[in-house]
N, C-alpha and C positions, 0 to 999 in steps of 0.2 A: 324800511325792511333791513336786513341785516342777515349778509351774507357770511358769515363771518362761521355762523355753525357749520352749512354744510363746504366750506373749506376747509373747515377742522377734518369736519368726517372724508375727505380726498386726501387729505395729509396722512391719516393715521392708516385709510384706508390702503394706501400705497406705501409705505411705511412695513405693514403688517404684511403686502404682498414680496414685498422686496426679499423680508425677511424669508419667508417660507420659501422664495425661490433660489435667497442665497442657502440654505440651508440642505433644502433637496437635492442642490447641485454637487455640497460636501459630502454630503450623503452616501450619493451615488460613487462619486470618484475614490470615498473610504472603502465601498463593498466592492470593487471593483480591483482597488489593490488588493485587500485580505484576500480576493477570490483567488488570485492568480500565483501570489503565496501562500497561499495554500494547494493551489498545484502544483509547484515547484516541490512543497513538504510533503502531499502524497505520492508523487515519482516514488523519491526520495524511501516513504516507508510501504510503498507496496515490493519490496523484497523482501524474499523471504526471511525468516531470522529464528533462531534456534531456542527451541522453550523447552526449558529445566524444569520436567516437573518434581513431585515432591520422591519419587521412586528411579531417579535420575538416569530415566530414558530419554532419550533424545528424537524431538520432533519436531517437523517441520509445517506450520500452518503460514496461511495467508488472511489481515486483517478482512476482517469482515463489518457487513454494517449494522447499525444498532436494532435489536430483534430478532436478527436472523442469525438463531444458534440453533445447533445442531443439537437433540436433546439424546442421551444416552439412557442405557439402562437405570442404572444409579448415578447420582452427581456428586455423591460425597467420595470415592474413589475410584471414578474417572476422568482423566482431562481433559477439560473443557476449554471454549475460548474465553482468553482473557476478561475479566470485568473491568480493569483497571486497578484492583486493587493488592493483585496477588500473584505470585510465580514470580521466579528470578532467571532472565536473558544469559544466553552466554555470550559473551560479544562476535559480531563478527567484520560489524567497521564499528572504528571506535565512535566516533562520532554519530553518528544512528543510533546508537546501543546507547551511546549517553544520554540522548534524547525522551530513549525509550524509557528508560529505568529510572531518569531522574522525576517524572513525578511522584510515581510513590514515596519514593523519600523525600522529596521538597515537603510533600502531605504530612508525612509525621513530624519531620521537623516543626511543620507551623502548627501541628496539633502538641510536641513539647512545649514547645513555645508557648502556644497559649495555655495549657495546663500550666505549666511547671515541676511536670509532675512524666518520667516514663510513664508511671502506670496512668493509661489514660480511662479506663475505667470503673463504675461503680459496683459497686456491692449490693446487694437489697436483703436484708432480714429482718423476718414479718412475725409474727408470733400471736396466735389468736386474733384475728383480722377481723372486725364487724362494721358491715355499717346496714342502718335500720333505717329510710325518708320518718322525718316525725309524725308525717300521718299512716305510716305502714302497722299492719299488724305486725307481720314476719321480717326478719333482715332478709336483704338480698345477698348480704355476704356474712361468712360466722363461718367459726372456728378453722379458720386459714393458714396455716401455719409454714414455715418455708425459708429455703435461701435461695438468691439468687446471685451464682458470682460474675467475677465481672472475667469478658470476652468469651461469652459465649451466646450461643441463639437460644432463644426459647420458644418455641410455641403453644402458644394457648387456646386452647380449644376446647370447645363445651356446646350444645343445642343453643337454640333462643334462651334467653332467660334466665341461661345459667351462671350467672354472674362473672361471667370470662371478661365484660367491657367494664365495670364496678369493679373490679379487681384492680386495674389498670391501673384507671381513672383512682384510685386509694393509693395506689404505690406509686403514683407521679406527682401526687397534692393534689388531684383537679375536685374532689371532695371528699372532707373530712371524714374523717374515722366516727364512727361510734364507740368503737373497742378496740383492742388491742393495741400494740407496738413494734412501731416502723423503725431500721436503725439503716443507715445506709454508710456503707465501710465503719461496720461496726459502732456506729457511732448514734445511738437516737435525737430525738428531735422533728422538729417541723421539716415536714420536705417542702414545702413551698419555696423556703429559700432557698434549693438548689435550682430552681427554675430556671435558671439562667444557661444552668450545663447539663438540662435534660432536654432532648429533642420529641418531640412529638409530629408526627405523621400522625394527618387523619385519614380515612379511605374517601373521602372525596376531595379529591387533587385540587387543594384551595389557594391559587392560584392567579395571582394579574393577568388575563389572557390582554393586554394593549400592552404587555413592556416583554421582552426576550428572555429568552429561558438565562444567559449571562448575566442582564437586569434583574430579574425575578430574585437570586442567589446574591446577585451583590450587594443589595440592599437589605438585603436580612446579614450580611456580614457586617455590612459596614454600623447599622445599628445596635448588633451584639456580642462583637470581639472587642478583645480587651480596648480602653482608649487612651492608651498608650503608643498603638499599631499607626502609623501613617497610612496613608491611602495608598500607596504605590507596594506597601506591604500585604494590605488585604486583596488592592486586586491581582497579585500572583498568588495568594492563597487561594483565591476564588476561582482563576484559572487552571490551578492544578487541580484543585476539588471536580470541574469540569470536563476533564481530560481524561482524570479518573473516573468517573460517571457517564464515560464514552460518550460527554454530549458536546464536545469540539464539535465539528458537522456543523451542529444547528444550535451553536449558541448564541449567534444573532439571528438567529427564525424568533418570531414573534409565538407566543406559547399558543393565544387563542383558546377560546373556549368548548364547552363539551359538544356545545351544536356546531358551532364552526371551528373543527380544532386545526389545527396550522404543523403538527408535531403528531406521533403516534402515540399509541395510552398508552405504551411501557416508557417512551421518553419523558413524557407527563407524569407518569410518578417518580424517574428519575428526577426530575425539574423537583416536587417537590420532597424527596429527600434530600436532596442536594440545600434545599433552604435550609432544611436542620443541619446538614453536615457543614453549613460555613458559619454555624456559629463553632464549630467545636465543640459537639456535646461528647462528655462521657458515657452517656448512655440514651438509648435511642428507641421511642415507644414505637408503632404503627399498627394503626387499627385496621387490622384488613388488606394490605399490601395489595394483594396479588386480587382482588376483587374485582369484577367487570375487564379483565383483561386475557386474552388470549393463551397458551399451554406454552409458548416460547417465551413471549413475553415475561408471564410469570417466572417460567424459572431464568430465564435473567435476571429480575429482581431479585427471588431470593438468593441467586448463588452473589449477587452484590452484597448482599446482609450477610451473609458467611462467611467475605472477605474484609469488609466490617468491620465483625466478633476478633479474628484473627491480627488487625490490631490491636485486640484489647477493648477494643466499647462494646458495653454491654448491648445489648440487643435483643428487646423484646419484642414480638408479635400477636397479635391475635388472629387467627386462622381460621378457613373455612372451607372443611372437604374439600385438603390439598389432594392433588397428582399424588400418585408414587416417590416420584421422584423428590418434591418439593419436602412431602412430609418424610424420606428418609434425611434430607439434606438436615433438618434438624441437630444442633448436639441433644437437646435437652424441652420435656413437653410438662403442660400442665392442664391436666384435662378436670373440668367442673360439672359442675351438676347439682340444680336448684342450690346455688350457693357455697356449695363447699365442694373441698379438693377428693378427686375421685383418685387420683395417681398425679406423680412430681416425680421426675428422675431422667436417668436417659434415654434418648428414643428407641435406641437401640437397644432395651428393655423393655419394654412397652410390653409387645406382644406376645414375650415368656410372661409378663405378668399376670397379662390375662388367660392367658391361654394355663397357668398357675392354677386359675379362677374355674375352672375346668371350660371354661369358653374353645372353642373352635373356630378356625382362620378358613376361608374356602383357601385353596390353592392359589384360584388364577386373581383372584381378587383384590382387589387396593388397601394393604390394611389399611387403612388411614378411614376409609367408607366403613369398615368393619366397624372398626376402636369410635367412629361418630355412632351408627348406631348403637353399642354397648353403651353407653354411656349418656344416650338419648332416652334410654329406657325400652331398646328395642333388642336387650340382649338375649332373650328366650328364641330368637332367629337364632342364634347362635349355639344355645346352648338345648341342650335336647332335655334337661334333667336339674332341678336343683333352683337356688335363687338366683335371680339374674336383673332384679331391679335397682332403681339408682341408688336409694336407702344403702341394700344389701351392700352395693360397691363402695359406699361411703362408712360405713362401719367398718367394714376388710382393711381399707388403708389407713384409718384410722387406730386399726388393729396390729396393722403393719409398724403402724409408727409407732406406736408404744412400745411393740417388742425389740424397734431397732434401737430406742433411746434403753433399754434394760442393757442389749447385747449390742454397741454401738460395730463391733467388727460383721455382723451380718445384715442382710436385707439388701433391698436397692439402695442404690448413693443418691443421694439426694443432687448432687453438683453435676456440672457436663462431664461430656463425654470424657477417660483417659484418656484419647490424644489431645483434650485440653491443657496446659499447663495450671496446677493447682494453686491455689492463693495456702501461704501456709497453713494450718490451725491456730500454729501458735507464734504473736510476731511481737517483737519484745518492745518495750513501752518507745523506749527512744524510738521508736521506724514510725510505727503507728502517730505518734504525739507529731514526728517531723510531715507527717502523711495529710493528717486533719489540718494543722496550719499550712500548708500548698494548697487546699484544698479551699480554705475558707479565703485566701489569698489571689485564687483564681477567683473565685464568686466575687470577692470586691472591683475585682478590676475590669469587670465583665460593663457590656454597654456603652454605649458612645453619652456623652457629654449634654443635659438635656434642650442645649441651643443648637447641637449638631443632627440632634434626632430632627427638632422642627425641621432644620435646612433640610437634610434628607426626604422626609414626608413630602414637603414644599414642592421642591425637587421632582420627584415622581410622580404627583399629584399633574404637575404641569406636564408631562411628559404623559402623561396617560390622557390628556386632553390635546397636543396636542396629535397622538394617536389615531382620538375620537375629533379630530375638526370640523368632521362635516356636521357634526352635533353643534358644534361652536359657530358655524358660517349659519344653521340654518337658524341658531337662537340672531345671530343677529342683524338677519335677513326678519324675520321674526320683528322683534323692535323696530328696526325701521319701518318696518305698513303699522306694525300698531302706532308708531306715531305719526306715520300720515293720517293713519286712518280718522285719529282723537284730535288732530290738528286741521284735518277735511270736516269734519264738525261742527266745528268754532267760528271756520275760514269766515261764514256768512254773514260773522258778528262785527268781523274786522276789529279786534282788538276790545269794544267799546263791552265790558262786562258787567261794569255797573254803573247805576247809578240812585242817586238820594236826595234826601230835600237839601236846596242850597242851603246858603250859610244865610242867616241873617244880615242885612233884610230882605234879601231876599228867596229869602223861605217860600213865599207866595206864588212864586213863578215856577215852582217846580210843579211839573206835569203827572209825571209816574217814578215808581223808585220800583227798581230790579238790584233785589239784594246778594240771592241766592246763584246768577251762574255762574258766579268768581269756586262757588261751592258745588257745585254741577260741573264745572272743568276738571276740579280738583278730584271729583268722582271719577270722572271718566278714565284719566290719569290715573288715580289707582288702581282700578281696575284694568286695564291696559296691563299694566307692569305686573297686574298679582299671574295673570295670566301668561303674562309673557316669562317672569321669572322660578314661576311653583314647581312647575316639572323638572328644570334643570336641575333649583334646590334640591331634589328630593333627589335627583340620581347620584350625588355628590358625596351620599355616603349610604345611599339604601343598595347600592351596587354592591358593595363591599363587606358589609357585616360583618359576615364568616374568614373576611380574610382581620378586620380589625380582632374577634374574637382569637386566631390563632394566633396573631403578633402577639397581642397584650397577653396570652397566656403563656409567653417565650419570656417576657422579659421587657418587652415594647414597651416605652412610656407613652401611657396611654392619651396623658395630654399635650405633650408631645405630638403624636399620630394626630390631634381633634385640628390644634393648632394648627398645621402643617397645612391639614388639608383645606381649612377655612382661608389662612393667608391664599390660597390657589388659585380660590371661586376670585378672589380682586377683582385681576385682570378680566376676569370677563365680566364681571357686572360693571365696569368700568367704561367697555368698548360699548355693551349693549345699552349702557343710561350715554351715552355717548350719539347714538344712530339715536333712539327713542326722540332725546332730547329735543335732538338738530331736527330732525322732521317734524316734530311737534309744533317747534317755537316759528321756522319758516310758513306753516300753513296758517295757526294758533293767532301770531303777534298778539300776545298780550301784553301786559301793560310792567308783568313780573320781570327781570334782566334772563339773557341766558345761562349768566353765571349762578343767580338763586332758583332759578329753576334745576338746574342741573344736579345743584347738590341738595337739593328737598329730595328730587328724582332719583336720585344713588342713592342715600340714606334710605330711602322707601324699600330700593332692591334689596339692599342689605338687611332688613326687616322682613320681606318677605323671602329672602330668601332663607335667614334662620326659621320662620316658621316652617318652611318647609322642613327644615334638618327635623326639626318634632318630631314632624307625621314618619319622615323615613323612620324613624329609630320607635315608633309604635306601628307599625304597621307592616302590612309585607309587599315588597317590591313589587307587585301586578296591583297593589290597590295605591299606595302612596300620592305616586300623580292625579290620580283624578281626587282623593281626600285634598290634594294639597290646592287645587285648582279651586273646590269648595270654600277651602277656611280663607284661600288670597280674596275671594268674591266677598265675604261676610264681612272679613275685615277694611275691605275696598267701601262695600256700602253703608257701612256702619261709619262714616266722615262726621255727621252732624246737620248734614242739607236737609234729611227727614227720618226721621222726625228731628230737627232743631234742637243743638244743646238750650236754648231758653225752655223748650216745652220739654225736655229730659231731666231738668234739674228740679220742674215740678213734679218729677217718678223718685227724685232722690237717687237716680240712675249716672249721674254724670262723672263718677269715678269709672266705672264700667266705660262710657266711651271713650272719658282720656285715658284709659287703657290698652285702647287701638292705637296703631299706628295711621289709620285714615285719618281721624278726626286732627291733628299734629302735622301729618301733611295738609291737607284743606284749611287750616288756622295757619302754616305758612305763605301758602295763595293769597289768600286772603289778605296776609297784611303788605306783601309785595304788590299786589293788583289795588287793592281799594286806601292801602296806604299815603301812596303820593298825592290823591285826591282830596286830601284833607285840604290844601287849600279852597276847595269849592262847594262839598256835600259837606252832611252833617257826617261824617261817619262814624263817630261816639255811636249816635242814634244806631246803625248800622250793625258795628258790634254787639249792645243792649239786644236789638231784633235774633241775632242770630247764635250768636254766646260765641263767637270767636275772639278774642285780646288781641291789641293793636299793637306794634311794636315788640313781639317778642318773638322773632324770628330765627335770632340766635337760639330762645330757648325752646323754640320746636324742632331746631336743627337737633339740637342736643339729647332731645328726649326720645325722639328717631335712633340715635346711634346709641342711647340706654337701652330704649325696648327691642333692637333687634340684640345687643348683644348680651340682653338677658336669654331670649329665645336661646341661645349659643349655649348661656349654660345648661338652661334647661334641658335641652337635646345633650348636653354631652352627659348630663346627669342620668338621662333616660340613657343612651350608652353604654353604660356601666352596670345599671341597675335592669333595665331590662333584657326578659329573656335569657338570664344566666347561663341559662343550659346550652345556648351555644357555645358556647364556648368549650364547655365538653367535649 
């Protein structure tokens, strides 16, 4: 009996425990140092400072905690607490106020350096947009024409099914047009090529709960910022952004999940916005950013978006039934009904437009609620007589647009409010050419190199596994227990698991034969590994498909993400296989050497992880583990023991058994347990009777590796193709 396996386990476990202990001690002292530094900094910042608003009125304020903002009657015309992106401070103490005003200045400098142009935003022009799914009888979007100027905050509103989400997806290039023309900065073309400089914040906060606020934002910056930026520059950019988003006090806190939150809902939404802003986008689209938030958090988010638009970033947000203060913070509106435009123009002119059509707005009601009722088909509640239906509103707006095209000086403006800086209607050719060249250079420079994206995704996945280390410990324990039980089942045989016919002239002395104890042992090993590895293999990808869809749609390299995740599973497989093999070999004591058994088992772990990856792409997260266990049982049982490969060959089904990894694992075990007995038994007879080939251990291992790799290629294909709607 060799004591190498348990000794090796002991050494590895001690090394892992010491490393974890050292890391925890280092993290403790690091956090303690940050806390003491933060306390000194906050003691300086708690002094009152003078804030200079747009009307040059001086006002004192104290620093507020996140999501603790008082609400006023109208957030566009009153002084609010600082969101981090706006406001000018009058110095009181040179050192302290330099620190206070530096964040926004540094953020603007980072944006300018990244974009290569002082004009950050993108302008969108669209004419007669149309989108009709292939199997649909009617278009979802039709006859949509207009323009969104850079540096403005737009709200897209409409009833359910009105086409607002489709419009935003078409404008971003997430859905292909079936009609019409779109232009960015006056240049027509495929909008998908601009995805690296367009940010999208989904309605659900798709962030990794195992990472901290800063880690989530930093990963996005490292992947999406220009490749010539140093890591030090990226980290400074991220720290500046975190301060601007008022997240500095929680930057080292885990984000947590929706079920087990660590930070508040408003802070989670800011993290989701920060993930996009970290890439220095020139336009930002948001899908209902205030949904699920309390009134204070929603107002805080909208104030942040308002200040972002003041940095000349184009901000377009789908919004549903906003409160009055949020509605009035919007610069411009696009109202949809039945896939067509009902109104497009300044928010401050919207009520007047509907009143000109005969609608009466209740004095004490929220105008946004009234407008939503009107465009949802309930206009008769506010118009005693006359037409008030959606089609009437659509035709009326179309008539207004036609009148404006004939008399440009009249009608409502379709651009942002007059308080915003307007883009000149006519630009000289040289300026427009220079701007287009700068934009193309910015797009080409975006994104880390392929190998760096693999590296960052690999490290992020390892960090996730470390944060979920209890699951890792459980897998190690299950692996050791599984090896112990399988070894215990083979313990009584004392390593004697094959008997055949003696070689001549001693054949007549043969009493009995036992050809299938080795395949039976391989069967138990395959089933045990399948039970151990299938569930963790599903969780590697199944838990974050939404994250993959969000990142890939914003310019992340899909293959780099996938390779990084696959590589991060290798340490996990190595440690689990080590514990399984060591306990199994200690009790079963088969003829196969410990090294050969470890290699064959490790490759089988590799195939099971690959098989589980395929199922994680094809099934729901809740169903994946159970189906993966069932699939691993199937490939483990069909290993050529019963029915044996000799019988299967008579059915002309050998190709199917040979396509499953269990057969190759059993053949590898057969070679190393039976092959050494060739001096005593007629092992060729056993090979013909069972169908397992001898002398093919190296080939068996190679095929196991090939099958595991093919499984991963199939899983990657499924990840790219299946459920494409998840990306939108």
